[in-house]
C-alpha positions, 0 to 999 in steps of 0.5 A, a space after each residue: 805207528 811203528 816205534 821211533 817213526 814220525 808222521 809225514 806232513 808233506 807228500 810229493 806225488 809224481 804225476 808225470 815222470 817226464 818233462 817238456 824242458 831239458 834243464 841241465 841242472 835238473 836233479 831228476 834227469 842229470 844226476 846220479 840216479 836215473 830211475 826215471 827211465 824205468 817208470 811209467 810216464 803218467 801215474 796209472 789210475 790204480 796208483 793215483 787212487 792208492 796215493 790218495 787212500 794211503 794219505 787219508 789212512 796216514 792222516 786218520 792214524 795221526 790225529 795230531 796232524 791238523 793239516 797235510 801238505 800235498 805237492 803235485 810234482 814231476 817231471 812236469 805235472 801239467 803233462 799229466 793233463 788238467 783233468 787228471 790233476 783236478 780229479 786227484 785234487 777232488 779225490 784228495 779233498 773227499 778222502 780227507 773230508 772230516 779227517 784233516 785240512 788239505 794244503 794242495 800245491 803244484 810246482 810247474 815250469 809253466 809251459 802248458 799253463 793256459 786260461 782253462 788250466 788256471 781256472 781249474 787251479 783256482 777252482 780246485 784250490 791248487 796253489 801253484 809255484 813256477 820255476 824261473 831263474 831270473 832274466 832272459 839270459 839267466 833263465 835260458 842258461 839252463 832252462 832250455 827246451 830239448 832243441 836248445 832254445 830258451 824257455 824265458 818268454 813262455 815261462 814269463 807269459 805263464 807267470 803273468 797269466 797265473 798272477 793276473 787278478 782272476 787267477 792270482 789266488 792260485 799263484 804261490 810264487 817263483 822258484 829260482 835255482 842259483 847260478 853264480 855266473 848270473 848277475 844277482 841284481 839282474 835276477 832279482 830285478 827280473 823276479 821282482 818285476 813279476 810281482 810274485 807273492 813269494 820267491 824261493 832261491 835254491 842252492 844248486 844240488 851238489 855233494 862233496 864228491 861233486 862240489 860247487 864252485 868254491 871261494 864263497 861264490 854262493 854266499 856273495 851272490 845271495 848276500 847281494 840279493 839280500 841287500 838289494 831286497 832289503 833296500 827295496 823294503 822287502 817287497 815279497 817274502 824270500 823263504 831262505 832269508 826269512 828262515 834265517 831270521 826265523 831261526 834267530 828269533 827261535 821260530 821254525 824254518 820255512 825250508 828243509 834246507 835250514 833248521 833242526 826240524 825233523 824230516 816230514 816229507 815223502 815222495 811217491 813216484 809214478 809207479 807207486 814206489 815210496 821214496 825219500 826226498 828227490 834231492 837224494 838222487 844227487 847222492 847215488 843211484 837208488 839213494 832215495 829208494 825205500 823198497 816200499 810201494 803204495 799198493 802194498 805198504 802204508 806210510 807208517 811202514 815207510 817212516 820206519 825206513 833207516 833213511 828217514 830215521 837217520 834224518 830225525 835226530 836233531 842237533 845230536 845227529 849232526 857231524 861233530 863240526 856242525 854240533 860245535 858251530 855257533 849257528 847250528 840252530 839256524 843252519 841245521 847242517 844244511 840240506 841233508 843231501 848236500 852233506 853226502 860223501 861216498 866215503 862216509 855217507 852223510 856224517 859231514 857238514 853241508 858242502 855249502 858250509 862256508 857259504 851258509 855260515 857267511 850268509 847267516 852271519 851277514 843276515 844276522 848282522 844286517 840292520 833290520 828294516 824296522 829296528 824298533 819293531 818287536 817280533 811280537 807286533 805287526 807292520 803298518 800294513 798288517 795292522 791296517 789290513 786287520 783293523 779294517 775287519 778281515 786281514 789279508 793272508 800275510 796279515 793273518 800270518 803275522 798276527 799268528 806269529 806275533 801272538 806266538 811270540 808273546 806266548 814264548 815271552 810268557 813261557 820264558 819268564 815262567 821257566 826263569 821264575 820256576 826253575 827245575 827239571 821241567 823247565 830245563 827239559 823244555 829249554 833243551 827241547 827248544 834248542 834241539 827240536 825247535 820246530 816241534 816245541 814251537 808247534 806245542 807252545 802255540 796251543 791257545 790255553 797255554 796263554 791262559 795258564 801262563 798269565 795266571 802263572 805270571 800273576 802268581 795265581 797258581 801254586 808252584 806245583 801247578 806251574 811246574 806240572 804244566 811245564 812238564 806236560 808241555 815238555 812231554 807233548 813236545 817230546 811226543 811230537 819229536 819222537 824222543 824219550 823224556 820222563 817227567 815226575 808229576 807232583 804227588 798230589 796230581 790226580 790228572 795230567 793234560 798234554 796240550 793238544 794231545 790228550 788227558 790222563 786221569 789217575 785212579 783214586 788209589 794211585 800209590 804215590 807220585 806218577 811219572 810219565 814217559 814219552 818214548 818213540 811217539 808213545 806215552 807210558 806211565 809208572 805209578 811207583 819208582 820201582 814200577 817199570 813204565 807201562 803203555 797206556 793200553 796196559 795202564 788202563 787195567 789199573 784205572 788210568 783213563 786216557 782221552 786223546 784230544 779229538 778234532 772237528 775236521 771240515 773242508 774249510 778248517 780243522 779245530 781241536 776239541 778242547 773239552 778236558 784242558 783245566 785252563 779252558 774256562 777263561 771265556 767272557 764277553 760272549 755273543 749270542 746267535 744274533 751277534 748281541 752281547 750275552 751275559 753271563 758266558 756259560 761255563 765249559 761243558 763236560 767232556 763230549 761223549 761219542 754221540 755228542 762229538 758226532 753231533 758237533 762234527 755234523 753241525 760244524 761240517 754243515 756250518 763250513 759249507 755255509 761259511 764258504 757260501 755266505 761268508 767267503 770274505 771271513 773264511 781266510 781268518 777262520 782257517 788261519 786263526 781258529 784252532 781250538 774249540 771248547 764246548 760251553 754249556 747250552 744257552 738256548 737254541 741260538 747258541 753263543 760264542 766267546 773268546 778268551 783274551 789270553 787264549 788266542 786261537 780258541 773259541 768257546 761255543 755253546 752249540 746252536 740248533 742250526 748250522 747257519 747259526 753256528 757259521 755266524 757264531 764262528 765268524 763272530 768269534 774269530 772277529 772277537 779273537 782278532 780284536 783281542 789280539 790287536 788289543 794285546 799288541 797295541 794300546 787302542 784306547 785310554 779307558 775301557 768304555 772307549 775300547 768297548 765302543 771300538 770293539 762294538 764297531 769292529 764286531 759290527 754291533 755299532 755303526 762305524 760312524 758312531 765310534 767315539 773319537 775322544 779317548 782313542 789312542 793313535 792306533 785306535 784312531 787308525 782302526 776307527 778310520 779303517 772301519 769307516 772306510 
């Protein structure tokens, strides 16, 4: 990878450069950049194939990417035809099979949606958002056809069709562009009436040279919607409001319009040109251009373009006014394109600065809908959904967030207990690069290590070394420079989710590790310049990057070198029965063993989808790391470390069918462990184990003992009994 660049995670593919609406607020057709006029209408087959190839190439070059997000876009992507879209989806899944997961999405105005197209979206797993600006008067103010007639009736028909039970799995939500002339209550009510899974409110694109209406008009409009949404009990997620609250709680934003996350989005136009985000078209002609092309250049080459690099500096790269602002960690300077001024480029706060400041302050000061709820727990609906065995998408996401919150609390306590340069570096990273740090600290075995540290069962040097390793892993994700001195007695280092470094036996003194421009360097003496790992290998340093098992259904890390991977207990054998004792972790897999594991996991994913479809979402959402256990016989075994949420220990069985069953059993263990971590389910261990047995289908639900269960335990028992 080119020095100083970061991996792209989001790829916007322009399938068609024209549109069947003539919206007067569109950034593609109605702003400064008019490059759409010279581009082919439909993406040529050669370019479409190159898009797919380049994405797969990029994912293979960046094993740190467990998933890539691809958005089929336009213009209007449905003008490209359902067959072409389906073919692109199939090509993407085939190219990424065994490489990483694919989250495939599409944004459409909905005019061409019909039954056949909706069936295709469900079949190809294309999660589709529809643009709708609210009620009839609000929507038709801007979203008009070329002849001037409104689009409201056609769009609402499309929303209802895609939101119907047989197609709803492909419905991602509604996108609404704000116009302060529209009644916010009427807009909200019209959107809410369509029962969307999510709503995204967008500020209209503007710059300091073409500013929006002033007087905090947009803040007042959004505050009115926020208060009505809150009064209604928050019936669906709203990405803008949820991102503000996520920033308050130290989590990463859900939108590029807020937060300090590094840019990870790239656009490919219908002619194959690689560009920066579309909204830069508002800044000036050619503003998003990079000069790169998918037929000639890789995405790594494009990532080194100054335009991408300029957006990745965290808070330190923002304007002086932003850096001094009290809400900079939440706002992040606003959308990059909204900072532009012809006189000085992007070295400005957002043109919506005052609106964002007022909105963020209102959301932060507004009463929470459930004031007693901690960030590391679940809603009543989330608990009930998981208690019944499976858990819907929202509940699974909430469980993951809750466990991440618990882990952050443990990590914060350890940083306070073991102060030093390692803890300070990690705290700095969390302030400046919260998104990369949040991804790093979600690693399962950080939970096991943190509990051992909190309980005082680790030497001080071991705790501080691990804090340094976490900071280095986060710095590598952020692409920034960070040096960490390891304890003199250290003979190895493990960067969570990244790799394991073994030192030579004759290492002369303490080792320092340096993250620089996305790469790791090593220095064995204070007077020795840092060397890349490729050069250090000549001196006996052995680097083992963390490998992955990537299937069409899920992708997991193979954690076979982490020294805290031995907390498994209470495993199940291939028949779903208790297996004791749990095998110890196996040695690191060699290439042949890794190939065998990948083959069986790939086959197991097929069986999982065919025979356990109801449990598939849980596997995809929760199973993130796998530790090979020593062989325990032909039926295999699975175990879940109660402190390592996301990880399973697996002793590989002989068949893929048995492995699929073990994975499902293991994820159920993981869910129960997490619920036990968040809620008191029983007053004693025996009663709790009886409830666990019913949850894992080893005991009939009617046999769950009632005595000894807490209120939460009785609620779970009732859900299991149906």
